[in-house]
N, C-alpha and C positions, 0 to 999 in steps of 0.2 A: 504494501501498498504504500510505503515510503516514496518508491520510484514513481509511482504515478503522479503524486505533488510535486516532485521536481520542478516540472516547466512553471507551475505558477510561483514557486519560491522565486524562480529567477526571474518572472515579471515583477514580483512586489520588490525584490532586490533592486533591481532596475528603477522602480517607480519611487523608493526611498533614496535611493543615491541620487536620482536626478532633481529631485526635490529639494535636496540637502545642500547640491550645489546653486540651485536657482535662486532658495532664499539666500542665500550668502551674497549673491552678485546682485540680488533686486533692491536690498537695503541702500547702496549707495546711488545707482544711476536711475532707476524706474521713476522716483518721485519727482526728479528733475527732467522728465521727457514732459514735450508738449503733444498731448494727446487729443484726438480729435472728440469729439461729443459722443461720438457712437460706440466709444471703446464700453467693451462689456466690464461688469465688475470681477471684482477678485472671484466673488462665490460663482458666478457663471463658468468663468475659466476652470475653475476647480472642478464643478461638476462637469464640464466637458472633458477633462484629462481624467478623471475616474471613469465616466463612461469609455472613453479610449482605452483605459487598461481592463476594463472588464471584457470589452470585446477583444482585447487581443487575447486575454485568458480562456474566452469561450473558442477563439479560432485554433489555439492551441489544443483543446480537448476534440475541438471538430478532426483535426489531421491527425491526433492520436490514435482517433477511434475507426479512421478507415480501414476497411478489412485490406489484406493481400491479394495483388494481383494474379495473374497466371503465372506470372515469372517468378513469383515468391519473393518479390519486393511491394515495399507498400504502395499503395496506387497516388497518394498524394504527392510521392516524391518523384 
C-alpha cells in the first residue's frame, strides 16, 4: 500500500517546496508591483493551485491504473 501512495507524496512534496520558495520571494517584490484592477485575490489563486495539484494527483492515479497492453507494457506509456 505504501508504494501506491508514492506518486501522491511526490506531488505533495513538490507543492510544499514550491510554496515555501514562492512565499520567500513574494514578501519583497510582489507588494511593489503595479497590478491591474482585474488581478485576482490571493484566495482565488490559492484555490486555483489547490485544484491544479488535485487534478495532478488524479491524473497520476489514472495513469497508474491503466491496464497492460498486448506487448506487456502499460498502455499509457
